[in-house]
N, C-alpha and C positions, 0 to 999 in steps of 0.2 A: 331503651324504649319501653321494656316491660316494667321497669321501676316507675316510670312516669305514669303508665296506665294504672298500675296498682295504687299509686299515690292519688290519682284522679278518682278512682273508685272509693278509696277511703275518705277523700274529701267530700264526695257526695253523701256518704254515710254520716259523716260528721254534721253536715248541713241539715239533713233530715232526721238525724238520730237524737237530737236534743241533748248533746253532750254538755254537761254543766259548765265546764271551762270555756267551751266555744260560745255558749249563750251569754256567759258573763262578759266575755271580751267584746262581743258584738253589742250587747246592751250598754256597756260603759262607753263604747265608741259613739253610739248614737246619742246617748245622754250628753256627752261632752260637746259634740258637734252641734246638736240642736240647741243646746243652751247658749253656746257661743254665738251662733247665728241669730238667735233671738235677741241677745244683747246688742249685737252688731246692727241689727235692724232698728232697734230703738234709738241708736245713736246715728246710724248712717242715713236712714230715710229722711228724718227731719233736716239733717245737715245738707243732704243733696238738694232738697227742696229749697232750703234757705239760700244756698248759693245760686240756685236757678232764678229765684225771684228777686232777692235783694241786689241792689247795685251799691257797692262800697269800694273804697280804695284798696287795691291789692287783690281784688276779686279774681283777676286773671292768674295771679300767682297761686292763689288757693286752689284753683281748678287744675293748674299744672301739677301741684303737689299731690292732689287727690289721685290724678291719673297716674302719676309716677309711683305712688305707694301701692297701686294695684299689683306691682311686680316686686313688692317687698320680700327680700329673702327670708324664708322661715328660720334658717339657722341663726341669722342675725337677731331676729325677734327673740328666739329662744335664749341666745347669749345675753341680750340686753335685759330680759326679764329675770334670768338667772342671777345677774349681778344685783338687780333690785331686790329680789326675794331671798337671796342667800342670807345666812345668819349675820354676816357683817354688812349687809346691804341696808339701804334706808328703809326698806319695807320688810326686813327680816322678822320684825316682831309679830307680823301677821301669821307666820308659820305656814305659808301657802306652798312653799317649795316641796316638790315631790308629792303633790296632792292633785286630785281632779280639778280643784279650783284654779291651780296654776295653769293647767292645760286649757281650761276654759278661757282664762285670761289671754293666753297666747293665741288661741284660735280667734278670739274676738278681735284682737289687734290686727290679725291678718285679714279677717273678713270685712271689717268696718270700711276701709278705703274702697274695696270693691263695691259694696252695697251703696256707699255714698256717691261714688263716681258714676255708676250706672243709673242711680236714682236722679242725679243731676242731669244726665243726658235726657232721660225720659221726661222729667219735669220741665226742662227748658223748652223742649218741643211743645209740650202741652200748654205751658204758660204763654208762649208766643201765639198759639192758636186762640187762646181765650183772653189775652191781655186787654184788648180793646173793649170786649164785652164786660169784663170785670171792672174796668175803670169807669165805664159808662154807668154801671150800677152803684158806683161809689164805694167799692170794696177797698178796704185798707190792706196793707201788706200782711199784717198779722191774720187777716181773714182769708187772704188768698192762699197761703200755704196749706191750711187744712183742706181747702177746696180742691186744690190740684192734687194733693195726696190722695184724697178719696176718689176723685174722678180717674186718676191714673193707677188705681190699686192693682189692676191686672198686670200692667207693665212693671209695677214694682215687685210683684211676686217673682218675676224673672230675675230681677236684681238680687233678691234674697236667695233664690236657688243657685245663682252663680256663686254667691258667698259660701253657701253650704257645699257646693262642689269643690270649692278651693280648699276648705278646711277638712273635709271628710277624708281626703287622700293625703293629708299633710303628715310628714314624719319628723323632720328636724326639730321644730320648736317643741313639740310635745315630748320628744325623747329627751331633750335637754332639761326641761322644767319638770317633767313627770318622772323621769328615771326608769320607766318601763318596769315597775315593780309588780310582781305577780300578785293578783287579787286586789291590787290597789290602783295602779295607774297603767295597766297593760291594755292597750287598745289595738285595733286591727292592724294598723300600719306598722307600729313598732313590733308587734308580735310576728308579723310576716318577716320583717328583717331579722329578728332573733332566730326564729324557727328555721329559716332558710340556711342561716349560718350553722345551725346545729344538725342540719340534714333531715329535719322533720318536715318533709315536703307535703304530707297530707294536710296537716293543720294550716300550713302556710297557703297551700292551694285553696283550701276551703274558704279561708278568710279573703283571699284574693278574689275568688268568685263572688263572694258577697259584696265586696267593694265594687266589683265590676257591675253587678246588678243594680247597686245603688246609683252608680254614676249614670248608667243607661236610663234608669227611671227618672232621675233628676233632669237629665238633658231632654228626654222625651216630654216630660211635663212642662219644661220651660218653653219648648217649641210650640206645644199645644196652647199654652197660655198666651204666648206672643201672638199666635194667629187669632186667638179669641179676642185679644185686646185690639188688634187691627180691625 
């Protein structure tokens, strides 16, 4: 019990002491996750609105696939991207393996289906409310999508935050494609796993507390925005 209390005190000191290694790990984690969610939003939000507005053959199948991919296993994504980005893989010439770029790509793949599926649900409800009005105004489908995206922007922020919550705590994919290399690809989740196995509970606990605070902040903001949207 004493060891745990000592580790907790040291963790608090690390959080507020500005330790360079700690700051670097947290900074890289936020950079990778925010960049990945930004790219996922650029892909997922228009895709979700497109599926909500357009009627095309196989639309139901696309919706089922999007919803199913929300539970995409991170280790499978990591393995798949590793095979693509390895030196003998088709994308090996890019030299992305064991770089932050590969980690961003992995998290983007994980976040995009979540953002797209939640955006589709929000945009479908919104489009059903405004469909008759938009049709009476003579709006074409290509004009409807930007309209519903803008009008439902508060609802879509929740979808983006859900994607960020998914990738910020992800371990498997970034460990496989990033390699957990010190000062290069070491992020909070992979460092927690490594330092716990080494017995360095203070650093692991400090990073865990930061992750917990991020998760609480994201969920609180999502709830607040959802209430504002309603």
